[in-house]
Structure formats: structure tokens, C-alpha cells
C-alpha positions in Angstrom: -0.2 -0.2 0.0 1.6 3.1 -1.1 1.8 5.9 1.4 -0.3 8.8 0.5 1.7 11.5 2.5 5.2 12.6 1.6 8.0 12.1 4.3 9.9 14.9 5.6 12.5 16.4 8.4 9.5 17.1 10.4 7.9 13.4 10.3 10.6 12.2 12.6 10.7 12.8 16.0 13.4 15.2 17.3 16.5 13.6 19.3 19.9 15.0 20.8 21.0 14.8 17.2 18.7 17.6 16.1 20.1 20.3 18.3 24.0 20.2 17.5 26.4 22.7 19.5 27.4 26.0 18.1 30.7 26.7 16.5 32.9 24.6 14.3 32.8 20.7 15.0 34.3 18.0 13.6 37.6 18.5 11.1 37.0 22.1 11.2 39.9 24.2 12.8 40.4 27.8 13.7 42.5 30.5 11.5 46.5 30.0 12.3 48.5 33.0 13.8 50.9 35.0 11.7 54.0 33.6 13.7 52.8 30.0 12.8 52.2 30.6 9.1 55.7 32.6 8.4 58.0 30.5 10.7 58.5 27.7 8.4 59.6 30.0 5.9 62.0 31.6 8.1 63.5 28.4 9.1 64.1 27.5 5.6 65.6 31.2 4.9 68.3 31.0 7.9 69.2 27.2 7.1 70.0 28.3 3.3 71.9 31.0 5.0 73.8 28.9 7.2 74.6 26.4 4.4 75.8 28.9 2.3 78.1 30.5 4.9 79.4 27.0 5.5 80.1 26.2 1.9 81.8 29.8 1.5 84.1 29.1 4.7 85.2 25.8 3.7 85.9 26.9 -0.2 87.8 30.0 1.1 89.7 28.7 4.0 88.5 31.0 6.7 86.7 28.1 8.6 90.2 26.7 9.6 91.0 30.1 11.3 87.9 29.9 13.5 88.7 28.9 17.1 86.9 26.4 18.8 86.7 26.4 22.7 88.4 23.0 22.8 91.3 24.3 20.4 91.9 26.8 22.9 92.2 24.5 25.9 94.5 22.5 24.1 96.8 25.7 23.2 96.6 26.8 26.8 97.7 23.3 27.9 100.8 23.3 25.7 101.7 26.9 26.6 101.5 26.0 30.4 103.7 23.3 29.8 106.0 25.4 28.0 105.9 28.1 30.4 106.7 25.6 33.3 110.0 24.6 31.2 111.1 28.3 30.9 110.0 29.0 34.4 112.5 26.2 35.6 115.3 27.3 33.4 114.6 30.9 34.4 114.9 30.3 38.1 118.2 28.3 37.6 119.2 31.5 35.6 118.1 33.7 38.4 119.9 31.6 41.1 123.1 32.1 39.1 122.8 35.8 38.7 121.8 36.2 42.6 125.2 34.5 43.2 127.1 36.5 40.7 125.2 39.7 42.2 126.3 38.9 45.7 129.9 38.1 44.6 130.1 41.5 42.8 128.6 43.2 45.5 131.3 41.7 47.9 133.7 42.7 45.8 132.6 46.3 45.6 132.3 46.3 49.5 135.9 45.4 49.7 136.9 47.9 47.1 135.1 50.7 48.9 136.4 49.9 52.3 140.1 49.9 50.9 139.2 53.2 49.2 137.6 54.6 52.3 140.7 53.7 54.4 143.2 55.1 51.9 141.4 58.5 52.0 140.5 58.8 55.5 143.7 61.0 56.9 143.7 62.3 60.5 142.8 65.7 60.9 143.3 67.8 63.7 140.4 70.1 63.5 137.1 68.3 63.8 134.4 70.0 61.7 130.9 69.0 60.8 129.6 68.2 57.4 127.0 71.0 57.8 129.9 73.6 58.6 132.2 72.7 55.6 132.3 75.0 53.1 131.1 73.8 49.5 134.2 73.0 47.2 134.6 75.3 44.3 133.7 74.2 40.9 136.7 72.6 38.6 137.9 75.2 36.3 138.9 74.1 32.7 141.6 75.4 30.4 140.3 77.6 27.7 142.5 77.4 24.6 140.8 80.7 23.1 142.0 82.9 25.9 144.5 85.8 24.8 148.1 85.1 25.6 150.8 87.8 25.3 154.3 86.5 25.4 156.8 89.3 26.5 160.6 88.9 25.2 162.8 90.5 27.9 165.8 88.4 27.3 167.7 90.3 24.8 167.5 87.1 22.7 166.0 87.9 19.0 162.8 86.1 18.2 162.5 84.2 21.7 159.0 85.4 22.4 157.8 84.1 18.7 159.4 80.9 19.5 157.7 80.3 22.7 154.3 81.5 21.1 155.0 78.4 18.7 155.3 76.1 21.5 151.7 77.3 22.9 150.2 77.2 19.4 151.5 73.6 19.0 149.3 72.4 22.2 146.2 74.0 20.7 146.4 77.9 21.9 144.5 80.0 19.1 145.1 83.3 20.4 148.7 84.2 21.2 150.8 87.0 20.2 154.5 87.8 20.8 155.7 91.3 22.0 158.7 93.2 23.5 158.6 95.0 26.8 156.5 98.2 26.4 157.7 100.0 29.9 156.5 99.4 33.5 158.2 97.5 36.0 159.4 93.9 34.9 159.6 91.1 37.3 162.8 89.2 38.8 162.3 85.7 37.5 159.9 84.4 34.5 156.5 84.7 35.3 152.8 83.9 34.0 150.5 86.7 35.1 146.8 86.4 34.9 144.3 89.0 36.0 140.7 87.3 36.4 140.0 84.2 38.8 138.5 82.4 35.9 141.8 82.3 34.1 143.9 80.6 36.7 143.3 77.1 35.4 144.6 78.3 31.9 147.4 80.4 33.2 148.7 77.2 35.1 148.4 75.3 31.7 150.4 77.9 30.1 153.1 78.0 32.6 153.4 74.0 32.7 153.6 74.2 29.1 156.4 76.6 28.9 158.2 75.3 32.2 157.6 78.3 34.1 157.5 77.7 37.9 155.9 81.2 38.9 152.4 81.9 38.5 150.6 85.0 39.8 147.4 87.0 39.8 147.9 90.7 39.2 145.8 93.6 37.8 146.6 96.4 34.9 148.0 94.0 32.5 147.2 94.4 28.5 145.9 90.7 28.0 144.1 88.0 30.5 147.2 86.2 30.6 150.8 87.7 30.2 153.9 85.5 30.0 157.0 87.4 30.7 160.3 86.3 29.9 163.5 87.5 32.1 166.0 84.9 31.1 166.1 82.2 28.0 165.2 78.8 29.5 
């Protein structure tokens, strides 16, 4: 017998499946975030860059120059071992140097004691170091000082002869002359006028073999040599 009414959704009684929950169900998933979608591309780009960098380092030899942590430790161990050996050698050398220094100091002490003993002389006047006068500065010979050689011997050319003797030892400002009046000394003499010329006057006297050196005033040159008799 044929059904006279057409069956439809409303023809069946409602049950739990006729009231599904709201929102996506089953295999439906929500939209992924931007980071989750971009991350795979970034990983591929970084991996490609690292691979290219590694290949360049191997091809150019720069990779061999990279210091790895374990290689530094190995080099440090070798350096420490070398330093220990050098330290032992240096300690031995320092010990020898110390012995040599002690020997040198002992020798210097002995020499100093001997020198002090030779220089110490008895002095009747006990003067303190604070009361002692400072030593005068040592003078030097000035070969450019003016020197006049006066010939009062009666020997012709004697002053020029002695002038040549002074010039032969380095004096550059020497003249020969005859007496021009005034009182003559009793013996051969070297006169000087200024205190600063004393050392030069003494050197002139030593060079010419004259024993008398006197400081005076009123002479025409800084140093005047007067010959009364030929030597």
C-alpha cells in the first residue's frame, strides 16, 4: 500500500542530534596565527644562509681560522707546559745571577772599604759636614784665551819661539811682543788677571816650563808671559 503523505524532516521525532552545539565541530579548525604561518619560511631561509656560509668558509679557508673552545684549551695546556719549562730554566738562571750579584757586591764592598781606608787621613780640626764650605767648581783650560808672550831676555825672536810652543798644544790667540815699559819681574812669570783664567794660566806655565804663576791687575791681556831669561 502506497504512502499517501510525503515524508519530511518534520515527520520524525526530534532527538539529541537535532540540536548540535554552536561553532565549528568535527574536522573544522580555527585560523592559524601569522607567526605560525611565517615560521616555516624563516627556518628555510636561515638554514639556507647557514649552509651557504659554511660552504664559503670551507672554500675560502676561513673556517680553519675559527678558534673552537676545545682548541683553545689544548693550546693553553701546551703553553702552560712550555711556561713551566721556561720557568724552571729562568729560576736556575736567576739563582746563578743572584750568586753573581752577591759576589760582585762583596767585591765592590771590599774595594770601597779599601778606598775609604786610603782616603781617611787624621785631621786635627773636627769639622762637621754641615759647617764645611762647598767645594769650588773645577776650572777647565780655555785654549781661546788671549795670551801675550813678552821677550825681555835680549834674545832676538825668543817670544815668537815660545808662542809657537803654545800654538802647538792648541792655543789659538797668542801674540809675541817686546817690553813696552813698566816694572819687569825678577824671574820668568805667568800673570793672569781674572780668577776664571787661573787654570789656563797654570797650563800655560806648565807648557812653557815656568814655575811662577801670579794673579795681578793692570795687564793688557787676560794672560801675560814675561821672560827675563831664556830657558
